[in-house]
C-alpha positions as CSV (number, residue, x, y, z in Angstrom):
1,M,-24.9,-86.1,28.3
2,G,-28.3,-86.8,27.2
3,L,-31.0,-84.5,25.9
4,K,-33.0,-83.0,28.7
5,L,-36.7,-83.3,28.5
6,E,-37.1,-79.6,29.0
7,I,-35.2,-78.8,25.8
8,I,-37.2,-81.3,23.8
9,L,-40.5,-79.8,25.1
10,I,-39.4,-76.2,24.4
11,V,-38.4,-77.1,20.8
12,A,-41.7,-78.9,20.2
13,I,-43.8,-76.0,21.6
14,A,-41.8,-73.5,19.5
15,A,-42.4,-75.7,16.4
16,I,-46.1,-76.0,17.1
17,V,-46.5,-72.2,17.7
18,G,-44.4,-71.3,14.6
19,G,-46.4,-73.8,12.5
20,S,-49.7,-72.4,13.6
21,Y,-48.7,-68.9,12.5
22,M,-47.9,-70.2,9.0
23,V,-51.3,-71.9,8.5
24,K,-54.1,-69.6,7.2
25,F,-57.6,-70.6,7.9
26,T,-60.3,-69.3,5.5
27,N,-63.9,-69.9,4.9
28,D,-64.0,-70.4,1.1
29,T,-67.7,-71.4,1.1
30,S,-68.7,-67.8,2.0
31,N,-66.6,-66.4,-0.9
32,K,-68.0,-68.6,-3.6
33,K,-71.2,-67.6,-5.4
34,S,-73.8,-70.3,-5.0
35,P,-75.9,-71.1,-8.1
36,T,-79.2,-69.3,-8.2
37,K,-80.7,-70.7,-11.4
38,E,-84.2,-71.8,-10.5
39,L,-85.7,-72.7,-13.9
40,E,-84.6,-73.3,-17.5
41,F,-87.0,-74.1,-20.3
42,T,-87.5,-74.1,-24.1
43,E,-90.5,-73.5,-26.4
44,T,-92.8,-72.3,-23.6
45,T,-96.0,-70.2,-23.4
46,F,-96.8,-68.2,-20.3
47,I,-100.4,-67.0,-19.9
48,E,-101.1,-64.2,-17.3
49,V,-104.6,-64.3,-15.9
50,D,-106.6,-62.7,-13.1
51,T,-110.0,-63.8,-11.8
52,N,-111.9,-62.2,-14.7
53,K,-109.8,-62.5,-17.9
54,T,-106.5,-63.3,-19.6
55,L,-104.1,-60.3,-19.2
56,G,-101.4,-61.4,-21.5
57,R,-99.7,-64.2,-23.3
58,A,-95.9,-64.6,-23.8
59,F,-94.1,-67.2,-25.9
60,S,-90.4,-67.8,-25.8
61,T,-88.0,-70.2,-27.5
62,Y,-85.7,-70.3,-24.5
63,G,-85.8,-68.8,-21.0
64,I,-84.2,-68.8,-17.6
65,R,-85.4,-67.8,-14.1
66,D,-82.4,-66.8,-12.1
67,A,-82.5,-65.2,-8.7
68,G,-86.2,-64.3,-9.2
69,V,-85.6,-62.6,-12.6
70,L,-87.2,-64.2,-15.6
71,T,-85.3,-63.8,-18.9
72,L,-87.0,-64.8,-22.2
73,Y,-85.3,-65.1,-25.6
74,D,-87.1,-64.6,-28.9
75,L,-90.1,-63.2,-27.0
76,K,-93.6,-62.8,-28.5
77,Y,-96.1,-61.1,-26.3
78,H,-99.9,-60.5,-26.8
79,T,-102.5,-58.5,-24.9
80,D,-106.0,-57.1,-25.6
81,N,-104.4,-53.9,-27.0
82,I,-101.2,-55.3,-28.6
83,R,-101.6,-57.8,-31.4
84,L,-97.9,-58.8,-31.2
85,L,-94.9,-57.4,-29.4
86,R,-91.6,-59.2,-30.4
87,S,-88.1,-58.9,-29.1
88,K,-84.9,-60.8,-29.1
89,K,-84.7,-60.6,-25.3
90,G,-87.2,-59.7,-22.6
91,I,-86.4,-59.5,-18.9
92,Y,-89.4,-59.6,-16.4
93,K,-88.8,-57.6,-13.2
94,G,-92.0,-57.1,-11.3
95,N,-94.6,-55.6,-13.5
96,K,-92.1,-54.5,-16.2
97,I,-90.7,-56.2,-19.2
98,Y,-87.3,-54.8,-20.3
99,L,-87.0,-55.4,-24.0
100,D,-83.8,-55.5,-26.1
101,G,-83.0,-56.1,-29.7
102,N,-85.2,-55.9,-32.8
103,I,-88.4,-54.8,-31.0
104,T,-91.5,-54.7,-33.1
105,V,-95.0,-53.7,-31.8
106,D,-97.9,-54.5,-34.1
107,Q,-101.1,-52.8,-33.1
108,K,-104.6,-53.9,-33.8
109,E,-105.3,-50.3,-34.7
110,G,-102.8,-47.5,-35.1
111,F,-99.1,-47.2,-35.7
112,D,-96.7,-50.2,-35.7
113,Y,-93.4,-49.4,-33.9
114,R,-89.8,-50.6,-34.4
115,A,-86.9,-50.0,-32.0
116,Q,-84.0,-51.5,-30.2
117,H,-84.7,-50.9,-26.5
118,A,-88.0,-50.4,-24.6
119,V,-89.8,-51.0,-21.3
120,Y,-93.4,-52.3,-21.1
121,D,-95.2,-51.8,-17.9
122,K,-97.9,-54.5,-17.7
123,K,-99.8,-52.7,-14.9
124,T,-100.2,-49.3,-16.5
125,Q,-100.0,-50.8,-20.1
126,I,-97.5,-48.1,-21.1
127,L,-94.7,-48.8,-23.6
128,D,-91.6,-46.6,-23.1
129,I,-89.2,-46.8,-26.1
130,T,-85.8,-45.6,-24.9
131,S,-84.0,-45.7,-28.2
132,A,-84.5,-44.4,-31.7
133,F,-87.7,-45.6,-33.2
134,T,-89.8,-45.8,-36.3
135,A,-93.6,-45.7,-36.4
136,V,-95.5,-46.8,-39.5
137,M,-99.2,-46.7,-40.4
138,N,-100.0,-47.0,-44.1
139,K,-97.9,-44.3,-45.8
140,N,-97.4,-42.4,-42.6
141,I,-93.8,-42.7,-41.2
142,I,-92.5,-41.2,-38.0
143,H,-88.9,-41.3,-36.8
144,G,-87.9,-40.1,-33.3
145,N,-85.5,-40.5,-30.4
146,T,-87.9,-41.7,-27.6
147,L,-91.5,-42.5,-27.3
148,R,-94.1,-43.1,-24.5
149,Y,-97.1,-44.9,-25.8
150,D,-100.2,-45.7,-23.7
151,T,-101.7,-48.8,-25.3
152,Q,-105.1,-48.3,-23.6
153,K,-105.7,-44.7,-24.6
154,K,-103.8,-45.0,-27.9
155,E,-101.8,-41.9,-27.1
156,A,-98.1,-41.4,-28.0
157,F,-95.7,-38.8,-26.9
158,A,-92.4,-38.6,-28.7
159,K,-89.2,-36.5,-28.7
160,Q,-87.2,-35.1,-31.6
161,I,-89.5,-36.5,-34.4
162,D,-89.1,-36.4,-38.1
163,A,-92.5,-37.3,-39.7
164,V,-94.2,-37.8,-43.0
165,V,-98.0,-37.7,-42.4
166,Y,-100.7,-37.9,-45.0
167,T,-104.1,-36.5,-44.1
168,A,-107.4,-36.9,-45.7
169,E,-108.6,-34.1,-47.9
170,K,-111.8,-32.3,-46.9
């Protein structure tokens, strides 16, 4: 009594079908995140210009451009209206710079500001301080919760302020 060919074929087909149900096919390349870092640099100066003049200048000790977002560390930024804007971290998204950590704004004229979080809109030239801030000019000191400062018009609007202001006697 030998093995019949039909029995061998049935067992082989059953083994192939059973084995195919145990194998899982996946596309791992679609699940993995591909690297998006486009640029990495140290000790770099960026100069923003248009056809007529220089709009601004930024210096950073370290920076990364990742997925179209530029992140600068130890940022120093200058414009016609701002002598020096410093921050531990600045994130460029479109026309806005999101600033975080030890922000200082030194003006050519007017108050100098200190805060922890702010957003500077390069197009409108408005600085929105979104954390508690301190503004100092000579002996004048202002503390507040939020501030919106137009660097062109030199106008500031603050909320919940505590101020010591010295005025000239007339």
